N, C-alpha and C positions, 0 to 999 in steps of 0.2 A: 126083325128077328135077330139082328146082330147087336143092336143097341141095348135091348132089354137085358141079356146076360152080362154085357159089359158093365152096366150100372150096378150089378150085384157085387162086383169085385173092386169098384172104385172106392178109395179111402174117403170116408165121410167126416172124419174128425181129425183135427190137428194131432191129437194124441196118437192116432194110428201111425203117424209118420215121425213120432218122437218130438213133436212140436207142442206149443201151447196156443190157446186161442189168443187172438190179437188183444192186447191190453192186460193179459194175465201176468202175474209176477214171475220173473225168471229166477233161476238159481243164482247164487252170488256171482259166479264166474260169467254167466250170460248177461246178468244185469250190468256188470262192469264193462263188458264189451259194448253193450247197447249204449251206455252213457258216454263211452269214449267216442262213439260215432256222431254224437250230437254236437252241432256247431252253434245253433241258435236255441238256447235252452228255453227261452220264453215262448218261442213259437212251438217247440216240441211239447211243452207242458200244456198247451191249449187243447181242450177237447173240441175237435173240429167237427161240428155239426154241419149239415148242408147249409143252413141259414148263415152260419159264420163264414164258411168257405166261400160262398158266392159273393161275399162283400170284400174279398181280397183280390188284389191284382194278379197274384199267382194263379188263382183258379182260372181267370180269364186268359192268361197267357197259355196255360195248359190247354184250355178249350180251343184257342186259336191254333196251337201247335198240332193238336190231334185232328182238328178240322182239315188243316192243310195236308196232314199225313194221309187221311182218308181220301182226300181229293186226288192227290198225285198217285196213290196206290191203285185205286179202282179205275181211274181214267185210263191208265195204260193197260190194265188187265182186261178191260172190256173192249178197247178199241185196237189193240196191237195186232190181233190176227187179221182183221180187215185191212189195216194199214199195210201189213207186210205183203198181203196178196196184191194190193194196189201198186206197190213199188216193184213188183216182179217176182216175188217168191211164189212157189207153188202152194196150194192150199194145205198139202201135207206138211211142208216145211213150216208154214205159219202155225199150224196146229201143234206140231211137235215142239216148237220153240216155247209156246205157252206152257206145255207140260213140263218142259225142261226147267223153266223158271221155278216151278214148284219143287222139283227134285233138288236143285242146287240150293234152294232156300234152307233145307234141313241142316246141312253142316254150317251154313252161314249163321243161322239163328243160334245154334249151339255155341259156336266160336265167339260171335260178337256179344252174346248174352254173358258168357263167362268173362270176356274182356271188360265189359261194363262194370263188373264187380271189382275190377282191379284198377281201372283208370278213371271211372266216373261215367255217369249216364249221359251228360251233355256231350262229351266227346264222341261217344259211340252213336248217339242219336244223330249228331252231325254227319258221321260216316254214312249212316242210313240215308239221310237226306241227299248226301253227295252221290250215293248209289243211284237214286232215282233221277237226279239231275243228269248224271252221265248216261243213264238209260235213254232219257229224252233227247239228249244231244246226239246219241248214236242213231236214234230213230230219224231225226232231222237229216242227218248225213246220209242215211239210207235212201232218201228221196232221189239221190243221184243215180241209184240203181242197186240191184242186189249185191251184197258183199258178205261173204261168210264170216270174215273176221269181225266186221261191225255187228253182225247178228249175234255172235258170241259175246261181244262186249255188252250189248244190250241185255242179253239173257243173264250173264254173270253179275253185272252191276245191279240189275233189278232184283234177282233172286238172292244172291249171296250177301248183298249189302242192304238193299232196300227192305226186304221182307223181315229183317231182324227187328223192325219196329215192334212186332208182336211181343218180343221178349222184354221190351223196355217200358211199355205203357204202364203196366201194373206197378213195377218198382219205382218209377218216377213219381207217380201219384202218391204211392205209399210213403215215400220218403218225405213228402211235403205234408200230407194229411193223414198220417198214421193215427190210428185210434179206433175206438169202438164203432164209429160211424163211417169208417173208411169205405165200406161196401156201398153205402148210399152216395157218398161223394164221387167215388170212382164210376158208378153207374151213370151219374149225371154228366161227368166229363166225357164218358163214352158216347153219349148222345151226339156230341160234337163230331166224333170220329164217324159215326153212322151218317150224320148229315153231310160230312165231307165225302163219304163214300157214295152217297146218292148224288151229290152235286157234281162230282168229277166226271162221271160218264155222261151226264145230261148236258153239262156246259160244253164238254168236248164235242158232243154230237151237234149241239146248236152252232158252235163256231165252225164246225166242218160244213154244216148246211149253209151257213152265211157266206163263208169265204171259198168253199169248194176244195179246201185242203186242210190238213191237220197242223199246218205250220203255226198258226196263231195259238191254237190250243196247247201244243207242246211247249211253245215259248212261255205261255201262262203257267204251265206246270213247272217249268224250270224256276220261274220267279217264286212260285209258292213253295218249292223245295227250300229255297233260301229263307223265306219267311218262317217256314216250319222249324228250321234249325234255330233261328234267332229267338223264336217264341219260347223254346224250352230253355235256352240260355238265360232269358229274362225271368222265367219261372224259378230258375236256380235251385234245384233240389240240393245241390252241393252246399248251399248256404244254410240248409236246415240239418241235413245229415250227410255224412260222407260215406262212401262205399267201403266195404271191408278191406279192400286192398290198400286203402290210404289211411287206415286207422293206425 
């Protein structure tokens, strides 16, 4: 009942927002700004079909980065409430902390998304990965007993930093594989994110069943946070196109 009327007011064409379809010619001023952002002219001039994209190392670095991102994101989202109850928080506190993560994510996504337009995707992606790493470290420290300061560190690092992933996925892939086939390439890369999102909760649960605690699973997620950041640096969107703030 809510979604049907919303779909009637959603903008359906780039022109409705004063934009052009991907690949269309820009006005002289816009074209000049677009060209100024290009670092690797040969790469940017290539029409990146799915077949061409999957034969590049950049595609697979992106796939690895998004897989790790999905893993660390959903592993904590699914398991943190149970974990917080186990370490001594009330069920209500544990539930509220999960809701609070989603609330503080909103200003974090806006701020870090805007920041990435000024200082680059890789730097802000690394900040997001660091947010999840801090979150997992805080969870491990909470094993010693309930601590409100550590709980807020976990919530803020996860929500305000980690959740900004969502604002960067599209721009990172677009800066590398911009063109008329971007939608297909992006959809294929997103399969990795979905796979990581499925693997994260499952592997975390299996490790908990095997060892009787979340320590090994959270340590694995910290390691994957590091891999996640490194993978996007190796994909290097900055070496194809630079962000507006650095043109």
